[in-house]
N, C-alpha and C positions, 0 to 999 in steps of 0.2 A: 407758071408765073403767078397763079392765084394762091399757091401754097404759102409763100412768104407773107403775102398780105393777110391771109387768114390767120397765120401763126402770130403775126404782129398784133392783129385785132384781139385774138384770144389772150395773148400775153398782157396787153393793156387792160383788158377786162379783169384778168386774174390779179393784176397789180392793184387795180382800183378796189376790188373786193377785199384783198388783203389789207390795204390801207384802211378801208372802212371797218374791218373787224378788229384791227389793232389800235385804231385811234381812240384816245380817251374820250368817253362820253362827255357831253357839255354839262351834264347835270348829275355829277357823282354825289351819292348820298353818303354823308359823313357818318361814321359809326357813332352810336349813342354813348360810347365810353362805359357802358355797364359791363362789369366783369364779375359780379356776384350773382349767384343763383338763389332762388327763393322757392319755398313751398307756398301753401295758402296763407301762412302766417309769418314765417321768419326765414332768415338765411339758412341755406342748406348746402351741402357738398354738391358738386356737379353731378346731375343724374346721368346714368348711362342709357344708351339706346334701348328702348323697350320699357324703361322705368317711368314712373309717374313724374311729370314736370319736365321731361326731356324736350329739348328743342326751344328753350327760351333764349331771350336776347343775348345774354352773356356767352352762350355757347356758339354763337356765330359772330364773326368779326369781318368787316370790310371797310376799307378807307378810314383807318384810324386818324383822328384829328392831328394836323400838323400845321404849326403857325411859325411865322418869322416876324420878329420885331424890326421895323424899318428904321428906328431911331429918330423918327420925326413925328411921333404921335399916331402912327398908323401901324396896322398889323396885316400882313399878307397871309391869307389862308392858302396853303400850298396844295390842298385837295380840291377846293372849289374854283380857284382862280380869282376869288373876290378879295378886295382890300377894304379893311374896316378902320373906322375911327376907334382908337384904343379906349379913350375915356369919354363916357357920354356927357359928362359935365352936369349942370343943373337941369332939373326937369323943365319940360316945355309943354304948352298946350298943343293940341294936334295942329292947329293952324300955324303956330310958331315952328313946329317941326317941319311942316311942308315948306314954309317960306325959307327956313334956314338952310336948306340944301344948296340953293344957288349962291348963298353967301359964304359957304364953307370953302376955305382955301387951304385946308390942312395939307401939309406935305408939298405945297406948291401946285396942287391940282385943283381944277375948277369943274370937274365932272362928277362931283359927289351927288348922290341921290338918296332919298328916303327909301329904305329897303322894302321889298315885298315880304309878305309873311313867309314864303318859302325860302328866301334869302336869309332872313333873320333866324328862322328855325334851324338852319344849318349849324348854328352855333350852340344849340342846346346840348347839354350833357345829362344823361339820365343816371349819373352817379351822384346826383344831389339828394338832399333829404327834404321831404315835404313838411314844412312847419305847421303847427296848429295856427289857424288864422287869428285866434284870439290871444296868442302868446306875445309877450313883449320882449322875449329873450331870444336873440339870434346867436348867442355865444357858441352853442354846440352844433349849430346847423351848418349845412354845406350847400352852397348855391348850385344851380343847374347851368353853370358856365365856367369856363376855365379862368379862375381868378389869378393865375400866374401870368396870363396873357392879357386879359381885359380888366379894366377897373370896374368893380361891382360894389354897390351899396344896397343894403336892406332898407326898407322903409324906416323912418325915424319916429319912434313913439313920442319923442319930445315935441314934435311938430304936429301931433295929433294923427300920425299915420300908424298903420299896422306894419309889422315887419314884412308882411307879404306884399306891401305896396312898392314893388319894384317892377312895374310893367313898362315894357318898351314898345314904342310906336312903330307902325309900318304904314305903307301907302295903300295896303289892301283894304278897301272898303267892303263892308258886308252889303250884298245886293239887296237884302231885306233890312229889317230893323230888329233890335234887341229890346228886352224889357218892355216898356210901354212906349213903343214907337220911337226909340232912340236911334238916330243915325249913328252908325258904329264903324269902327275899323277893327281889324284883327291884330292883336298884339301878343307878344310873348312875355310871360312872367318868369324871369330867371330866378325868382325867390321860391316859387312853389312849383315850377316845372309844368306850366299849362299854356295853352292857346285859348284866348277868349275874345269875344267881341266887346270892345270898350267904346264909350261914348266919345264923339268928336266935338261936342259942345256942351254947354251947360244943361243940366237935367233937373227937373222938378224943383226949380228954385235954388239948386246948389251951385256953388261956383264951379267953373270949368275944370275938369280933371286934367292933371298934368302927367307927363310920361318922360322916361329917359329915352334918349335918341342916340343911335349910333349910325352915322351915314356910311354908305358903301359905294364902291366904284368897281369897275371891271366886270368881265364875263356877263354880257347882257343876255345870254341864253340861259342863265341859271334859273331853274324853276319852270322852264317851258317843256312840257311833255311832248313826246312824238310817238303816239300809240300806233301799233300795227296788229290787226287781227290775224292770228296764225291759222284760223280755220279749224282748230282742233280743241276748242274750248279754252285756249290760252291767248293772252295779249302781251306782246312785247312792247316795252317802252324803250325806244331806241335812244332816248335822251339819257336814261339812267343805266341801261343795260339790264334792268330787272324784267322778269317774265311773270305775268300775273294770271291768276285764275279769273276767267271771264265772268263766271257766275259766283255767287257767294254760297255759304253753307246751307242756305234755305231755311235755317232754324237757329234759334238762340241756344247758347250753351255756356256753362261756366268756364273759367279760365283754363283749368286743368284739361277739360274735355276739348277746348279749342286747340290747345297744344297737341293733343293726341290726334285730333281730326286732321291737322295739317301734316303731321309726321306720317300718317297713314294714307295720305292722298296719293293716288296714281292717276295722272292726267297728262294728255299730250305725249304719251310714251315716256314720261319721266316720273320718278318716285322721290326725287330730292326736294320736295316741297317743304316749306316751313311757314310758321306763323310769322308775319312780318314784324320787324321792330317798329317802334312808333314813328321813327323818322322815315322809314321806307313807306309805311302806310300813308303818312301825311303827304308824301310826294305825289300821290294820285288824286288829291282833293282838287276839284275844280271850283275855285272861289268865285267864278262868274255865275254859278248856279245855286239855286236853293229851292226848297219846297214851295215857298210863297211867291217866287218870281218866275221860275221856269217850270214849276210843277214837277220837279224832279229832285233826286238826291244831288248832293254837291260832288258829282263825279261825271266824267265824260260819258255821253250816251253809248259809246262803244261797249261799255260794261253792262252786265245784267245785274239789277238790284232788286232784292226782295222788297215787298211792300208790307208795312205793318200798320196796326192801329196803336197810336200812342196812348199815354195815360189819360188824355182828355177825350179819347175815342175818335180822334181825327186821323185821316190817312197820313202816313209818314213813312220814314225810311230808317233803317237800323243804324245803331252804333256798332263799330267793328273792334273786336279785341286786337291787341298787339301782344307780342311776346315780352314786352318790357314791363318790369315791375316798377310801380311808382312808390318808392320806399319812403317810409317815415323814419324818424330818429330811432324808434324802438321796434319797428316791425316792417314786414314786407307784405302786408295783407291785401294791398290793392295793386291793380295793374292798369296801365294806361289804355285808353280807347280813343278813337276818333269818331266824332259824330258826323255822319253823312246826311242825316236828317236834322230836324230841329234839335237844338241843344237846350232841353227843357229844364225848368226849375219852378219850384213853388214859392211864390213871393206874396207877402201880405200886402193888401191894398192899403196905402197910407191913410186913407180916410175911414174906410169901413172895417179894416182889420181882417177882412176875409182873405183866405188864400186864393191866389190865381195861378193857373198853370201858364207860364210864359216861355217864349224862346229867349232865354236869358243870355246865352253866349254865342248863338249863331251856328248854322250848319257849316262844318269845317273846323269846329273847336276841337281841342284835345283836353280831356279830363281823365278821371280815373274812377273805377268801380271796385268794390270788394270782389275778391276772386271767387268767393263762394258764399252762400247764404240764402236768405229768404227775402226777396224784394218787398214783401208785404210788411216787413219790419221797419220800412222807411216810408211811411205813408205820405210824408211831406218832404221827402228828399233829405239832403244832407248839405251842410256848409252854409256860408253866408247867403248864398242865392238859392238855397233849397234844391241843389242839383238832383234831378231824378236819378234814382238808383235802380238799375235793371238787373245787373249781375249776369243775366242770360243774354249776352250780346252775340252778334253774328261773327263769322270769320270769312276772310278772303285771303287766300294763300299766295305765296310768292316763291320764286326760286331765282338763282343766278345772281348777277350783280357782283361777282367776284367774292362772294362770302365764303370764308374758310371756317371749318369746324375747329373750335377750341375745346380741348378735352380736360383742361385743368385750370382752376382759377386760384385766387388768393386764399389763404387760410380763412376758414369760417370764423367770423367774429362773434363771440358770445353776446347774447342780448343783454344790454345794460340793465342791472337790477335797480329797481326803484328804492330810494331812501325813505319814501313815504310809508309809514306803517300801515296806513289804510290801504294803499295800493298793494303792498306785499301780502296783505291778508286776503283781499278780494280777488286779486289776479291769480286765479287757480291754475291756469295753464302757462303762466310765466311769459306771456307775449307782450307785456308792457302796457296792457290796457284791460279794462274790465267790460265784458259784454253784459247784456241784459240777463243772460242765463247764469252768469257767474255772480251777479249782484245779490247780496244777501238781505238787502233792505226793502222797504215798500216800493212798488213800481213807480209811484209818483215822485219819489226822491231820485230815482234813476233819471227820470226825465228832467229834473231840475239840475242835476249834475251835468248831464250830457248837453251842454250849452250849444254846441254846433250841430246837434241832431244827427250825428253820424252813426249812432247805434252803439257807441263805446264811450266810456269815461276814461280819458287819458290823464297823464301826469299833471298837465296844466289845469284840468277841470276838477281833479280829485280834491276832496276836503283835506285839510292839513291835520295830520295826527289821527289817532284812533278815536272814533266817535264814542261818547259816553252812552251807556245803556244798551238796549237791545238792537238798535238800528242806527243807520247813518243819519246824521243831521243835515238838513238842506243848507246850501251855502247862503250867506247873508249878503 
């Protein structure tokens, strides 16, 4: 009489297990949409296993983006289960963005909310091109969002904006502060493909910053991790289906070496590890944690994290490489990373003019670094906020998540050739920019041309036409 009962119990347990294994995870990571492979400088054919640069983002695909227009100003994301406002409309202050959610009745629904950073980041596509922040021309650029599905606008220079001023607000507040004690929230910039901490009020006498807003509804579990320690040096996130390396690489390395480290890893009885895409890596950020508030990295304490000394000599935590190239219009020399420690930058003090090392974008930001090079060539960082350049970032590997290997991509596009005679002469390796080593003029002139301090003179920064005489003439 006990056998049927035991059989029924076993059958029920097996059925429950099967359902658990086949059920779609509540937090599927949408693919980045990156289909092109890159070397340290430019686009390249897909590397083969064992070759340099094998294992990058484009070579693995999982959960390709799929959207449905509902015909009422809303868009259904068929991968995440989230529904989005199609057109963000006019920019809002952070307070207006928060208050507007309850007033939004789009599509006849009253349950709209301001998205979390993980919800909003699900929309990013790393097939975009990163513009020069000083450029006023967006004509040839490609945003980091599906513009056939969502309404997108670059910043308007006629209004005093930069073209990169297309930041979108979220409800995720930074638990510390950015810049000089600014209360901040994490936003996504779909113009330049980054996550940064942005102010939620007026700063330093300036008027309050405004943001684009897309409200969201549905799938309340999206962005919530469910970590399980497997006891073998690996951690499973049951929410995403991804399996993670519990510890990190323990040392910094350039991008090519990080790819090779991941592809060569054998851990937990598995050898199919890879360097995570930027969206996979961002999924394990814990935005409730930071070095200044929890004395930890912005990641769940179930993970092991290396400790470092940052550029100011303070205890801190690493940035981690991703397999995702952060491509510009003319090259692919940078790759995306996620900062699990402070997101540092060198900023001039408004009164003294002295440089200060500040947490400019917050632990949990996503920025990019040159894939190779010498960090000492960037003593005051790069870009408008002087982003610290390390190049030798750490790695934390991943496997699973339904990722399939893609062996062939689109035809390699030739690097556009500059029409500027000065660029064509100085750009010795044809990568669309001029490094300090390529520059033929006096070093102080290079520094004047390199307005964004990224270590290169780009098309927008270059002087127009060939310079007279023996050396380049500084810009006026």
